[in-house]
ZARO-382853 format. One record per atom (N, C-alpha, C, O): atom name; x, y, z. Coordinates in Angstrom, 1 decimal. Each point is the difference from the previous one (the first is absolute). Last residue first. Example, Ala and Ser with C-alpha at 12.3 -4.5 7.8 and 13.67 -1.06 7.14 Angstrom:
residues 2
[N, [12.8, -2.2, 7.1]]
[CA, [0.9, 1.1, 0.0]]
[C, [-0.8, 1.1, 0.8]]
[O, [0.5, 1.1, 0.1]]
[N, [-0.2, -6.8, -0.2]]
[CA, [-0.9, 1.2, 0.0]]
[C, [0.9, 1.2, 0.0]]
[O, [1.0, 0.0, 0.7]]
END
This chain:
residues 169
[N, [128.5, -1.6, 146.6]]
[CA, [0.8, 0.8, 0.8]]
[C, [1.4, -0.5, 0.0]]
[O, [0.9, 0.6, 0.7]]
[N, [-4.2, -2.7, -3.5]]
[CA, [-0.5, 1.4, 0.2]]
[C, [0.9, 0.8, 0.7]]
[O, [0.2, 1.1, -0.5]]
[N, [0.9, -4.9, -2.9]]
[CA, [0.1, 0.1, 1.4]]
[C, [-0.5, 1.5, 0.4]]
[O, [0.6, 1.0, -0.4]]
[N, [-1.2, -4.2, -4.1]]
[CA, [-0.2, 1.3, 0.6]]
[C, [0.0, -0.1, 1.5]]
[O, [-0.9, -0.5, 0.7]]
[N, [2.2, -2.2, -5.6]]
[CA, [-0.1, -0.2, 1.4]]
[C, [0.1, 1.4, 0.6]]
[O, [1.0, 0.7, -0.1]]
[N, [-2.7, -2.4, -4.9]]
[CA, [0.9, 0.9, 0.7]]
[C, [-0.2, -0.2, 1.6]]
[O, [-1.2, 0.1, 0.5]]
[N, [-1.2, -2.6, -3.9]]
[CA, [1.2, 0.2, -0.6]]
[C, [1.0, 0.9, 0.8]]
[O, [1.2, 0.0, -0.3]]
[N, [-5.7, -1.1, 1.7]]
[CA, [0.5, -1.3, -0.3]]
[C, [1.4, 0.2, -0.6]]
[O, [0.9, -0.9, 0.2]]
[N, [-3.5, 4.5, 0.9]]
[CA, [0.4, -0.6, 1.2]]
[C, [0.7, -1.4, -0.3]]
[O, [0.9, -0.5, 0.7]]
[N, [-2.9, 3.0, -4.3]]
[CA, [1.1, 0.9, 0.7]]
[C, [0.6, -0.9, 1.2]]
[O, [1.2, -0.1, 0.0]]
[N, [-4.9, -1.6, -2.2]]
[CA, [1.0, -0.1, -0.9]]
[C, [1.3, 0.7, 0.6]]
[O, [1.1, -0.5, -0.1]]
[N, [-5.3, 0.8, 2.3]]
[CA, [0.6, -1.3, 0.1]]
[C, [1.2, -0.3, -0.8]]
[O, [0.8, -0.8, 0.4]]
[N, [-3.2, 4.9, -0.9]]
[CA, [0.7, 0.0, 1.4]]
[C, [0.6, -1.4, 0.2]]
[O, [1.1, -0.1, 0.5]]
[N, [-3.7, 0.7, -4.4]]
[CA, [1.4, 0.8, -0.1]]
[C, [0.7, 0.0, 1.3]]
[O, [1.2, -0.1, 0.0]]
[N, [-5.5, -2.0, -0.1]]
[CA, [0.9, -0.7, -0.9]]
[C, [1.4, 0.7, 0.0]]
[O, [1.1, -0.6, 0.1]]
[N, [-4.5, 2.7, 2.2]]
[CA, [0.5, -1.1, 0.7]]
[C, [1.0, -0.8, -0.9]]
[O, [1.0, -0.4, 0.5]]
[N, [-3.3, 4.0, -2.5]]
[CA, [1.1, 0.5, 1.1]]
[C, [0.6, -1.2, 0.7]]
[O, [1.2, -0.1, 0.1]]
[N, [-4.8, -0.8, -3.2]]
[CA, [1.3, 0.4, -0.6]]
[C, [1.0, 0.4, 0.9]]
[O, [1.2, -0.3, -0.2]]
[N, [-5.4, -0.5, 2.0]]
[CA, [0.7, -1.3, -0.5]]
[C, [1.2, 0.3, -0.7]]
[O, [1.0, -0.8, 0.1]]
[N, [-3.6, 4.4, 1.2]]
[CA, [0.7, -0.6, 1.1]]
[C, [0.7, -1.3, -0.4]]
[O, [1.1, -0.4, 0.4]]
[N, [-3.6, 2.8, -3.6]]
[CA, [1.3, 0.7, 0.3]]
[C, [0.7, -0.6, 1.2]]
[O, [1.3, -0.1, 0.1]]
[N, [-5.5, -1.6, -1.4]]
[CA, [1.0, -0.3, -1.0]]
[C, [1.3, 0.6, 0.4]]
[O, [1.0, -0.6, -0.1]]
[N, [-4.5, 1.8, 2.9]]
[CA, [0.2, -1.5, 0.1]]
[C, [1.1, -0.4, -0.9]]
[O, [0.9, -0.8, 0.3]]
[N, [-2.6, 5.2, -0.7]]
[CA, [0.9, -0.1, 1.2]]
[C, [0.4, -1.5, 0.2]]
[O, [1.1, -0.3, 0.4]]
[N, [-4.3, 1.3, -3.8]]
[CA, [1.4, 0.5, -0.3]]
[C, [0.9, -0.1, 1.0]]
[O, [1.1, -0.4, -0.2]]
[N, [-5.4, -0.9, 1.2]]
[CA, [0.5, -1.0, -1.0]]
[C, [1.5, 0.5, -0.4]]
[O, [0.9, -0.7, -0.1]]
[N, [-3.5, 3.6, 2.8]]
[CA, [0.4, -1.2, 0.8]]
[C, [0.7, -0.9, -0.9]]
[O, [1.0, -0.6, 0.3]]
[N, [-2.9, 4.3, -2.3]]
[CA, [1.3, 0.3, 0.6]]
[C, [0.4, -1.1, 0.9]]
[O, [1.2, -0.2, 0.2]]
[N, [-5.3, -0.2, -2.6]]
[CA, [1.1, 0.1, -0.9]]
[C, [1.4, 0.2, 0.7]]
[O, [1.1, -0.5, -0.4]]
[N, [-5.1, 0.9, 3.2]]
[CA, [0.2, -1.4, -0.5]]
[C, [1.2, -0.1, -1.0]]
[O, [0.9, -0.8, 0.2]]
[N, [-2.0, 5.3, 1.8]]
[CA, [0.6, -1.1, 0.8]]
[C, [0.1, -1.4, -0.6]]
[O, [1.1, -0.6, 0.2]]
[N, [-3.2, 4.8, -2.2]]
[CA, [1.5, -0.2, -0.1]]
[C, [0.5, -1.1, 0.8]]
[O, [0.9, -0.7, -0.4]]
[N, [-5.5, 2.1, 0.6]]
[CA, [0.3, -0.4, -1.5]]
[C, [1.4, -0.4, -0.1]]
[O, [0.3, -1.0, -0.6]]
[N, [-1.7, 2.6, 4.8]]
[CA, [-0.8, -1.3, -0.3]]
[C, [0.5, -0.4, -1.4]]
[O, [0.3, -1.2, -0.2]]
[N, [1.3, 5.5, 1.6]]
[CA, [0.7, -1.3, 0.7]]
[C, [-0.7, -1.2, -0.3]]
[O, [0.7, -1.0, -0.1]]
[N, [-2.9, 4.8, -1.6]]
[CA, [1.3, -0.2, -0.6]]
[C, [0.8, -1.1, 0.6]]
[O, [0.6, -0.8, -0.7]]
[N, [-4.6, 2.1, 2.7]]
[CA, [-0.2, -0.7, -1.3]]
[C, [1.3, -0.2, -0.7]]
[O, [0.1, -1.1, -0.6]]
[N, [0.3, 3.4, 4.5]]
[CA, [-0.5, -1.3, 0.3]]
[C, [-0.3, -0.8, -1.2]]
[O, [0.3, -1.2, -0.1]]
[N, [0.7, 5.8, -0.1]]
[CA, [1.3, -0.8, 0.1]]
[C, [-0.5, -1.5, 0.4]]
[O, [0.7, -0.9, -0.4]]
[N, [-3.9, 4.1, -2.6]]
[CA, [0.4, -0.1, 1.3]]
[C, [1.2, -0.9, 0.2]]
[O, [0.2, -0.9, -0.9]]
[N, [-2.1, 1.8, -3.5]]
[CA, [-0.1, 1.3, 0.7]]
[C, [0.6, -0.2, 1.6]]
[O, [0.7, 1.0, 0.4]]
[N, [1.0, -4.0, -4.7]]
[CA, [-1.3, 0.2, 0.8]]
[C, [0.2, 1.2, 0.8]]
[O, [1.1, 0.6, 0.1]]
[N, [1.7, -1.0, -4.7]]
[CA, [0.1, -0.3, 1.4]]
[C, [-1.4, 0.2, 0.7]]
[O, [-0.7, 0.9, -0.4]]
[N, [2.0, -0.1, -4.4]]
[CA, [-0.7, -1.2, 0.3]]
[C, [0.0, -0.4, 1.5]]
[O, [-0.6, -1.0, 0.4]]
[N, [2.8, 5.3, -2.2]]
[CA, [-1.5, -0.2, -0.2]]
[C, [-0.6, -1.3, 0.6]]
[O, [-1.0, 0.0, 0.7]]
[N, [5.8, 0.6, 0.4]]
[CA, [-0.6, 1.3, -0.4]]
[C, [-1.6, -0.3, 0.0]]
[O, [-0.7, 0.0, 1.0]]
[N, [4.9, -2.0, 2.0]]
[CA, [-0.9, -0.5, -1.0]]
[C, [-0.9, 1.2, -0.4]]
[O, [-0.5, 0.6, 0.9]]
[N, [4.0, 0.2, 2.0]]
[CA, [0.5, -1.1, -0.5]]
[C, [-0.8, -0.6, -1.1]]
[O, [0.5, -0.7, -1.0]]
[N, [0.6, 5.7, 3.1]]
[CA, [-1.2, -0.8, -0.5]]
[C, [0.6, -1.2, -0.6]]
[O, [0.6, 0.1, -1.1]]
[N, [1.4, 3.3, 4.9]]
[CA, [0.4, -0.7, -1.2]]
[C, [-1.2, -0.9, -0.4]]
[O, [-0.3, -0.9, 0.7]]
[N, [0.8, 3.8, 3.3]]
[CA, [-0.8, 0.3, -1.1]]
[C, [0.3, -0.6, -1.3]]
[O, [-0.5, 0.5, -1.0]]
[N, [2.3, -0.9, 5.7]]
[CA, [0.8, 0.6, -1.0]]
[C, [-0.9, 0.6, -1.2]]
[O, [0.5, 0.8, -0.8]]
[N, [-2.4, -3.1, 4.6]]
[CA, [0.9, 1.0, 0.6]]
[C, [0.8, 0.8, -1.1]]
[O, [0.2, 1.2, 0.2]]
[N, [-3.5, -4.7, -1.4]]
[CA, [-0.6, 1.0, 1.0]]
[C, [1.0, 1.0, 0.3]]
[O, [-0.3, 1.2, -0.1]]
[N, [1.7, -4.8, -2.7]]
[CA, [-1.0, 0.9, -0.6]]
[C, [-0.6, 1.0, 0.9]]
[O, [-0.3, 1.2, -0.4]]
[N, [3.4, -4.2, 2.2]]
[CA, [0.7, 1.0, -0.9]]
[C, [-1.0, 0.7, -0.8]]
[O, [0.3, 1.2, -0.4]]
[N, [-2.0, -4.3, 3.5]]
[CA, [0.8, 1.0, 0.6]]
[C, [0.6, 1.0, -0.9]]
[O, [-0.1, 1.2, 0.2]]
[N, [-1.8, -5.1, -1.9]]
[CA, [-1.1, 1.0, 0.4]]
[C, [0.7, 1.1, 0.7]]
[O, [-0.4, 1.1, -0.3]]
[N, [3.2, -4.5, -0.8]]
[CA, [-0.4, 0.7, -1.3]]
[C, [-1.1, 1.0, 0.3]]
[O, [-0.1, 1.1, -0.6]]
[N, [1.6, -4.0, 4.1]]
[CA, [1.1, 1.0, -0.4]]
[C, [-0.4, 0.9, -1.2]]
[O, [0.3, 1.2, -0.1]]
[N, [-3.3, -4.6, 1.6]]
[CA, [0.1, 1.1, 1.0]]
[C, [1.1, 1.0, -0.4]]
[O, [-0.2, 1.2, 0.0]]
[N, [-0.1, -5.2, -2.6]]
[CA, [-1.2, 0.8, -0.1]]
[C, [0.0, 1.3, 0.9]]
[O, [-0.3, 1.1, -0.5]]
[N, [3.6, -4.3, 1.0]]
[CA, [0.4, 0.8, -1.1]]
[C, [-1.3, 0.9, -0.3]]
[O, [0.2, 1.2, -0.4]]
[N, [-0.6, -4.2, 3.8]]
[CA, [1.0, 1.1, 0.5]]
[C, [0.2, 0.9, -1.2]]
[O, [0.1, 1.3, 0.1]]
[N, [-2.6, -5.3, -0.7]]
[CA, [-0.8, 1.1, 0.7]]
[C, [0.9, 1.1, 0.5]]
[O, [-0.5, 1.1, 0.1]]
[N, [2.5, -4.7, -2.4]]
[CA, [-1.0, 0.7, -0.9]]
[C, [-0.7, 1.1, 0.9]]
[O, [-0.2, 1.1, -0.5]]
[N, [2.9, -3.9, 2.9]]
[CA, [0.8, 1.0, -0.8]]
[C, [-0.9, 0.7, -1.0]]
[O, [0.2, 1.2, -0.3]]
[N, [-2.1, -4.5, 3.0]]
[CA, [0.3, 1.2, 0.7]]
[C, [0.9, 0.9, -0.7]]
[O, [-0.1, 1.2, 0.2]]
[N, [-1.2, -5.1, -2.4]]
[CA, [-1.2, 0.8, 0.3]]
[C, [0.4, 1.2, 0.9]]
[O, [-0.4, 1.1, -0.2]]
[N, [3.8, -4.3, -0.8]]
[CA, [-0.4, 0.7, -1.2]]
[C, [-1.2, 0.9, 0.2]]
[O, [0.0, 1.1, -0.5]]
[N, [1.5, -3.8, 4.1]]
[CA, [1.2, 1.0, -0.4]]
[C, [-0.6, 0.8, -1.2]]
[O, [0.1, 1.2, 0.1]]
[N, [-2.8, -4.8, 1.2]]
[CA, [-0.1, 1.0, 1.0]]
[C, [1.1, 1.1, -0.3]]
[O, [-0.3, 1.2, 0.1]]
[N, [0.5, -5.0, -2.9]]
[CA, [-1.4, 0.8, -0.1]]
[C, [-0.1, 1.1, 0.9]]
[O, [-0.2, 1.1, -0.4]]
[N, [3.9, -4.1, 0.8]]
[CA, [0.1, 1.0, -1.1]]
[C, [-1.3, 0.7, -0.4]]
[O, [0.0, 1.1, -0.5]]
[N, [1.8, -3.4, 5.2]]
[CA, [-0.9, -0.1, -1.0]]
[C, [0.1, 0.9, -1.1]]
[O, [0.0, 1.2, 0.4]]
[N, [2.5, -1.2, 3.7]]
[CA, [0.6, -0.9, -0.9]]
[C, [-1.0, -0.2, -1.2]]
[O, [0.4, -0.5, -1.1]]
[N, [0.9, 4.7, 4.9]]
[CA, [-0.9, -0.9, -0.6]]
[C, [0.5, -0.9, -1.0]]
[O, [0.9, 0.4, -0.6]]
[N, [1.8, 2.8, 2.9]]
[CA, [-1.0, -0.3, 1.1]]
[C, [-1.0, -1.1, -0.5]]
[O, [-0.4, -0.7, 0.9]]
[N, [4.1, 2.4, -3.7]]
[CA, [0.6, -0.4, 1.3]]
[C, [-1.0, -0.4, 1.1]]
[O, [0.3, -0.7, 0.9]]
[N, [-1.6, 2.3, -5.2]]
[CA, [0.5, -1.3, -0.1]]
[C, [0.7, -0.4, 1.2]]
[O, [0.1, -1.2, 0.3]]
[N, [-1.7, 5.7, -0.8]]
[CA, [-1.0, -0.9, 0.3]]
[C, [0.4, -1.5, 0.0]]
[O, [-0.5, -0.8, 0.7]]
[N, [3.5, 4.2, -2.2]]
[CA, [-0.2, 0.1, 1.4]]
[C, [-1.1, -0.9, 0.5]]
[O, [0.0, -0.5, 1.1]]
[N, [0.9, 0.7, -5.6]]
[CA, [1.2, -0.6, 0.6]]
[C, [-0.2, 0.1, 1.5]]
[O, [0.4, -0.9, 0.8]]
[N, [-3.7, 2.9, -3.5]]
[CA, [0.0, -1.5, -0.1]]
[C, [1.1, -0.7, 0.7]]
[O, [-0.2, -1.1, 0.5]]
[N, [0.1, 5.9, -0.7]]
[CA, [-1.1, -0.5, 0.9]]
[C, [-0.1, -1.6, 0.0]]
[O, [-0.2, -0.7, 1.0]]
[N, [3.4, 3.0, -3.9]]
[CA, [0.3, 0.3, 1.4]]
[C, [-1.1, -0.7, 0.9]]
[O, [0.3, -0.6, 1.0]]
[N, [-0.9, 0.3, -5.7]]
[CA, [1.2, -0.8, 0.5]]
[C, [0.2, 0.2, 1.4]]
[O, [0.3, -0.9, 0.7]]
[N, [-3.7, 3.5, -2.5]]
[CA, [-0.4, -1.4, 0.0]]
[C, [1.2, -0.8, 0.5]]
[O, [-0.1, -0.9, 0.8]]
[N, [0.8, 5.4, -1.5]]
[CA, [-0.7, -0.3, 1.3]]
[C, [-0.6, -1.4, 0.0]]
[O, [-0.3, -0.5, 1.1]]
[N, [2.7, 1.9, -5.0]]
[CA, [0.9, 0.0, 1.2]]
[C, [-0.7, -0.3, 1.2]]
[O, [0.5, -0.6, 0.9]]
[N, [-3.1, 0.8, -4.9]]
[CA, [1.0, -1.1, 0.0]]
[C, [0.9, 0.1, 1.2]]
[O, [0.2, -1.1, 0.6]]
[N, [-3.5, 4.6, -0.5]]
[CA, [-0.5, -1.2, -0.6]]
[C, [1.0, -1.1, 0.2]]
[O, [0.0, -0.7, 1.0]]
[N, [0.5, 5.4, 0.5]]
[CA, [-1.5, -0.4, 0.3]]
[C, [-0.4, -1.3, -0.6]]
[O, [-1.1, -0.4, 0.2]]
[N, [5.6, 2.4, -0.7]]
[CA, [-0.3, 0.1, 1.6]]
[C, [-1.4, -0.5, 0.2]]
[O, [-0.3, -0.6, 1.1]]
[N, [1.7, 0.8, -5.7]]
[CA, [0.8, -1.0, 0.7]]
[C, [-0.3, 0.0, 1.5]]
[O, [-0.2, -1.1, 0.6]]
[N, [-1.7, 4.5, -3.3]]
[CA, [-0.5, -1.3, -0.4]]
[C, [0.6, -1.1, 0.8]]
[O, [-0.7, -0.9, 0.5]]
[N, [2.5, 5.1, -0.1]]
[CA, [-1.3, -0.1, 0.7]]
[C, [-0.7, -1.3, -0.3]]
[O, [-0.6, -0.7, 0.8]]
[N, [4.6, 1.6, -3.0]]
[CA, [0.2, -0.1, 1.4]]
[C, [-1.2, -0.2, 0.8]]
[O, [-0.1, -0.8, 1.0]]
[N, [-0.3, 1.9, -5.6]]
[CA, [0.4, -1.4, 0.2]]
[C, [0.4, -0.3, 1.5]]
[O, [-0.2, -1.1, 0.5]]
[N, [-0.9, 5.4, -1.7]]
[CA, [-1.1, -0.8, -0.1]]
[C, [0.3, -1.4, 0.1]]
[O, [-0.8, -0.7, 0.6]]
[N, [4.2, 4.0, -0.6]]
[CA, [-0.7, 0.0, 1.2]]
[C, [-1.2, -0.9, -0.1]]
[O, [-0.4, -0.4, 1.1]]
[N, [5.0, -0.1, -3.8]]
[CA, [-1.3, 0.3, -0.2]]
[C, [-0.8, 0.0, 1.3]]
[O, [-0.1, -1.1, 0.6]]
[N, [4.9, 0.9, -0.8]]
[CA, [-0.3, -0.1, -1.4]]
[C, [-1.4, 0.5, -0.3]]
[O, [-0.1, 0.8, -0.9]]
[N, [1.7, -0.9, 5.3]]
[CA, [1.0, 0.8, -0.7]]
[C, [-0.3, -0.1, -1.5]]
[O, [0.4, 1.0, -0.6]]
[N, [-2.8, -3.6, 3.7]]
[CA, [-0.5, 1.4, 0.0]]
[C, [0.9, 0.9, -0.8]]
[O, [-0.4, 1.1, -0.6]]
[N, [1.5, -5.7, 1.5]]
[CA, [-0.9, 0.1, -1.0]]
[C, [-0.5, 1.4, -0.2]]
[O, [-0.3, 0.3, -1.2]]
[N, [3.3, -1.3, 4.7]]
[CA, [0.7, -0.1, -1.2]]
[C, [-1.0, 0.1, -1.2]]
[O, [0.3, 0.6, -1.1]]
[N, [-2.2, -0.6, 5.4]]
[CA, [0.8, 1.2, -0.2]]
[C, [0.6, -0.1, -1.3]]
[O, [-0.1, 1.0, -0.8]]
[N, [-2.1, -4.8, 2.0]]
[CA, [-0.9, 1.1, -0.4]]
[C, [0.7, 1.3, -0.1]]
[O, [-0.4, 0.8, -0.9]]
[N, [2.9, -4.4, 2.3]]
[CA, [-0.5, -0.4, -1.3]]
[C, [-0.9, 1.2, -0.5]]
[O, [0.0, 0.4, -1.1]]
[N, [1.3, -0.3, 5.6]]
[CA, [1.1, 0.3, -0.9]]
[C, [-0.3, -0.2, -1.5]]
[O, [0.3, 0.9, -0.8]]
[N, [-3.4, -2.2, 4.3]]
[CA, [0.1, 1.5, -0.1]]
[C, [1.2, 0.4, -1.0]]
[O, [-0.1, 1.1, -0.6]]
[N, [-0.6, -5.7, 1.4]]
[CA, [-1.3, 0.5, -0.6]]
[C, [0.1, 1.5, -0.2]]
[O, [-0.4, 0.6, -0.9]]
[N, [4.0, -3.0, 3.0]]
[CA, [-0.1, -0.2, -1.4]]
[C, [-1.1, 0.6, -0.7]]
[O, [0.1, 0.5, -1.2]]
[N, [0.1, -0.2, 5.9]]
[CA, [1.1, 0.8, -0.6]]
[C, [0.0, -0.3, -1.6]]
[O, [0.1, 0.9, -0.8]]
[N, [-3.1, -3.4, 3.5]]
[CA, [-0.4, 1.4, -0.2]]
[C, [1.0, 0.9, -0.6]]
[O, [-0.3, 0.9, -0.8]]
[N, [1.4, -5.5, 1.5]]
[CA, [-1.0, 0.2, -1.0]]
[C, [-0.5, 1.5, -0.2]]
[O, [-0.3, 0.4, -1.1]]
[N, [3.5, -1.5, 4.5]]
[CA, [0.6, -0.1, -1.3]]
[C, [-1.1, 0.1, -1.1]]
[O, [0.3, 0.6, -1.1]]
[N, [-1.8, -0.9, 5.5]]
[CA, [0.7, 1.2, -0.2]]
[C, [0.6, 0.1, -1.4]]
[O, [-0.1, 1.0, -0.6]]
[N, [-1.9, -5.1, 1.9]]
[CA, [-1.0, 1.1, -0.3]]
[C, [0.7, 1.3, -0.2]]
[O, [-0.4, 0.8, -0.9]]
[N, [2.9, -5.4, -0.3]]
[CA, [-0.2, 0.9, 1.2]]
[C, [-1.0, 1.1, -0.4]]
[O, [0.1, 0.6, -1.0]]
[N, [0.5, -4.6, -1.6]]
[CA, [1.3, 0.1, 0.6]]
[C, [-0.2, 0.6, 1.3]]
[O, [0.2, -0.6, 1.1]]
[N, [-3.8, 0.7, -4.1]]
[CA, [0.1, -1.4, 0.5]]
[C, [1.3, -0.2, 0.8]]
[O, [0.1, -0.9, 0.8]]
[N, [-0.9, 4.9, -3.1]]
[CA, [-0.8, -0.1, 1.2]]
[C, [0.1, -1.4, 0.7]]
[O, [-0.1, -0.2, 1.2]]
[N, [2.1, 1.1, -5.5]]
[CA, [0.8, 0.7, 1.1]]
[C, [-0.8, -0.1, 1.5]]
[O, [0.5, -0.2, 1.0]]
[N, [-2.4, -1.6, -5.0]]
[CA, [1.1, -0.9, 0.4]]
[C, [0.8, 0.8, 1.1]]
[O, [0.4, -0.6, 1.0]]
[N, [-4.1, 2.8, -2.8]]
[CA, [-0.4, -1.2, 0.7]]
[C, [1.1, -0.8, 0.5]]
[O, [0.0, -0.4, 1.2]]
[N, [1.0, 4.0, -4.0]]
[CA, [-0.5, 0.5, 1.3]]
[C, [-0.4, -1.2, 0.9]]
[O, [0.4, -0.1, 1.1]]
[N, [0.7, -0.7, -5.7]]
[CA, [1.2, 0.2, 0.8]]
[C, [-0.4, 0.5, 1.5]]
[O, [0.7, -0.3, 0.9]]
[N, [-4.3, -0.3, -3.9]]
[CA, [0.6, -1.3, 0.3]]
[C, [1.4, 0.2, 0.8]]
[O, [0.2, -0.7, 1.0]]
[N, [-3.2, 4.2, -3.0]]
[CA, [-0.2, -0.3, 1.4]]
[C, [0.8, -1.3, 0.4]]
[O, [0.2, -0.3, 1.2]]
[N, [-0.4, 2.1, -5.7]]
[CA, [0.9, 0.8, 0.9]]
[C, [-0.1, -0.4, 1.4]]
[O, [0.9, 0.3, 0.8]]
[N, [-3.3, -1.9, -5.0]]
[CA, [0.9, -0.8, 0.7]]
[C, [0.9, 0.7, 0.9]]
[O, [0.9, -0.7, 0.5]]
[N, [-4.0, 2.8, -3.5]]
[CA, [-0.7, -0.9, 0.9]]
[C, [0.8, -0.9, 0.9]]
[O, [-0.4, -0.5, 1.0]]
[N, [2.2, 3.2, -4.6]]
[CA, [-0.4, 0.9, 1.1]]
[C, [-0.6, -0.8, 1.1]]
[O, [0.4, 0.1, 1.1]]
[N, [0.6, -2.1, -5.3]]
[CA, [1.1, 0.0, 1.0]]
[C, [-0.3, 0.8, 1.2]]
[O, [0.4, -0.3, 1.1]]
[N, [-3.2, 0.2, -5.1]]
[CA, [-0.3, -1.1, 1.1]]
[C, [1.1, 0.0, 1.1]]
[O, [-0.2, -0.4, 1.2]]
[N, [0.6, 3.1, -5.2]]
[CA, [-0.7, 0.6, 1.1]]
[C, [-0.5, -1.1, 1.1]]
[O, [-0.2, 0.3, 1.1]]
[N, [3.0, -0.4, -5.6]]
[CA, [0.4, -0.4, 1.4]]
[C, [-0.8, 0.5, 1.2]]
[O, [0.4, -0.1, 1.1]]
[N, [-1.0, 1.3, -5.7]]
[CA, [-0.1, -1.4, -0.1]]
[C, [0.3, -0.7, 1.5]]
[O, [-0.4, -1.1, 0.3]]
[N, [0.7, 5.9, -1.5]]
[CA, [-1.2, -0.4, 0.6]]
[C, [-0.2, -1.5, 0.0]]
[O, [-0.9, -0.4, 0.7]]
[N, [6.1, 2.5, -0.6]]
[CA, [-1.3, 0.2, -0.9]]
[C, [-1.2, -0.8, 0.7]]
[O, [0.2, -0.8, 0.9]]
[N, [4.5, 1.6, 0.9]]
[CA, [-0.1, -1.2, -0.9]]
[C, [-1.2, 0.1, -0.9]]
[O, [0.0, -0.7, -1.1]]
[N, [0.8, 4.0, 4.5]]
[CA, [1.3, -0.2, -0.5]]
[C, [0.0, -1.0, -1.3]]
[O, [0.7, 0.2, -1.0]]
[N, [-4.6, 0.9, 3.6]]
[CA, [0.5, 1.3, -0.5]]
[C, [1.3, -0.2, -0.8]]
[O, [0.3, 0.7, -1.0]]
[N, [-2.5, -4.4, 3.2]]
[CA, [-0.7, 0.5, -1.1]]
[C, [0.5, 1.3, -0.6]]
[O, [-0.1, 0.2, -1.2]]
[N, [2.3, -2.0, 5.2]]
[CA, [0.1, -0.8, -1.3]]
[C, [-0.8, 0.4, -1.2]]
[O, [0.5, -0.1, -1.1]]
[N, [0.0, 1.7, 5.8]]
[CA, [0.5, 0.8, -1.0]]
[C, [0.0, -0.7, -1.2]]
[O, [0.3, 0.6, -1.0]]
[N, [-1.7, -2.6, 5.1]]
[CA, [-0.8, 1.2, -0.2]]
[C, [0.5, 0.8, -1.3]]
[O, [-0.9, 0.6, -0.6]]
[N, [3.4, -4.3, 2.0]]
[CA, [-1.3, -0.4, -0.5]]
[C, [-1.0, 1.1, -0.3]]
[O, [-0.9, -0.1, -0.8]]
[N, [5.1, 0.9, 2.9]]
[CA, [0.2, -0.2, -1.4]]
[C, [-1.3, -0.5, -0.6]]
[O, [-0.3, 0.4, -1.1]]
[N, [0.5, 0.2, 5.7]]
[CA, [0.0, 1.4, -0.8]]
[C, [0.1, -0.3, -1.4]]
[O, [-0.6, 0.8, -0.8]]
[N, [0.9, -4.6, 3.5]]
[CA, [-1.3, 0.6, 0.1]]
[C, [-0.1, 1.3, -0.7]]
[O, [-1.1, 0.4, -0.5]]
[N, [5.3, -2.7, 0.5]]
[CA, [-1.0, -0.6, -0.6]]
[C, [-1.4, 0.6, 0.0]]
[O, [-0.7, 0.0, -1.0]]
[N, [4.2, 1.7, 3.7]]
[CA, [0.1, 0.4, -1.4]]
[C, [-0.9, -0.8, -0.9]]
[O, [-0.4, 0.6, -1.0]]
[N, [0.3, -1.4, 5.6]]
[CA, [-0.5, 1.3, -0.2]]
[C, [0.2, 0.4, -1.5]]
[O, [-0.8, 0.8, -0.5]]
[N, [2.5, -5.0, 1.8]]
[CA, [-1.5, 0.1, 0.0]]
[C, [-0.5, 1.3, -0.2]]
[O, [-1.0, 0.2, -0.8]]
[N, [5.6, -0.7, 1.4]]
[CA, [-0.5, -0.5, -1.4]]
[C, [-1.5, -0.1, 0.0]]
[O, [-0.5, 0.2, -1.1]]
[N, [2.4, 1.2, 5.1]]
[CA, [0.3, 1.0, -1.0]]
[C, [-0.4, -0.5, -1.4]]
[O, [-0.6, 0.7, -0.8]]
[N, [0.2, -3.7, 4.4]]
[CA, [-1.1, 1.0, 0.0]]
[C, [0.3, 1.2, -0.9]]
[O, [-0.9, 0.7, -0.4]]
[N, [4.2, -4.2, 0.7]]
[CA, [-1.3, -0.4, -0.4]]
[C, [-1.1, 1.0, -0.1]]
[O, [-0.6, 0.2, -1.1]]
[N, [4.8, 1.0, 3.2]]
[CA, [0.1, -0.1, -1.5]]
[C, [-1.4, -0.6, -0.6]]
[O, [-0.5, 0.6, -1.0]]
[N, [0.7, -0.5, 5.6]]
[CA, [0.0, 1.3, -0.5]]
[C, [0.1, 0.1, -1.5]]
[O, [-0.8, 0.6, -0.7]]
[N, [1.1, -4.8, 2.9]]
[CA, [-1.3, 0.5, 0.1]]
[C, [-0.1, 1.5, -0.5]]
[O, [-1.1, 0.3, -0.6]]
[N, [5.4, -2.4, 0.9]]
[CA, [-0.8, -0.6, -1.0]]
[C, [-1.5, 0.4, -0.1]]
[O, [-0.6, 0.1, -1.1]]
[N, [3.7, 1.5, 4.4]]
[CA, [0.2, 0.6, -1.3]]
[C, [-0.9, -0.7, -1.1]]
[O, [-0.6, 0.6, -0.9]]
[N, [-1.2, -0.6, 6.0]]
[CA, [1.3, -0.3, -0.6]]
[C, [0.1, 0.5, -1.4]]
[O, [-1.1, 0.4, -0.6]]
[N, [-1.8, 2.0, 4.6]]
[CA, [-0.1, -1.2, -1.0]]
[C, [1.4, -0.3, -0.6]]
[O, [0.8, 0.9, -0.1]]
[N, [-1.4, 1.1, 5.3]]
[CA, [-0.2, 0.4, -1.4]]
[C, [-0.1, -1.2, -1.0]]
[O, [0.4, -1.1, 0.4]]
END
């Protein structure tokens, strides 16, 4: 099993991810940008262990759902999945462009799945008619977003590992 330091760190990461989802509701709409940072703790947990990343991802979504189900769905389909997928891809690839493009593609697939399966309309009138057009329009800005997000995640992860020694087992 994991040592106490890892368990405590993951508890803090879950709290940070869930708190970032609740920030606009608690602190006001001026802190709406904090919702976008909810995937960084997930990324940091995945870099320690894939299992811990999934646990942090699902637990933060569960905690967010107790306050607002829409925020939990937003976390599951955008910032949380970007953190989970980018952290996983970082273990296999070193090129940030490849990681960002694959993360953007996965988010598009996730959002399309939510729209098809749950019927949640993500874009009302201005959305193109087919999913292919929608993906082509959404892919370039989402790649840029994922690239910036990845750089921020790497910075936070390096800061964590520089200041805290983590013996995984």
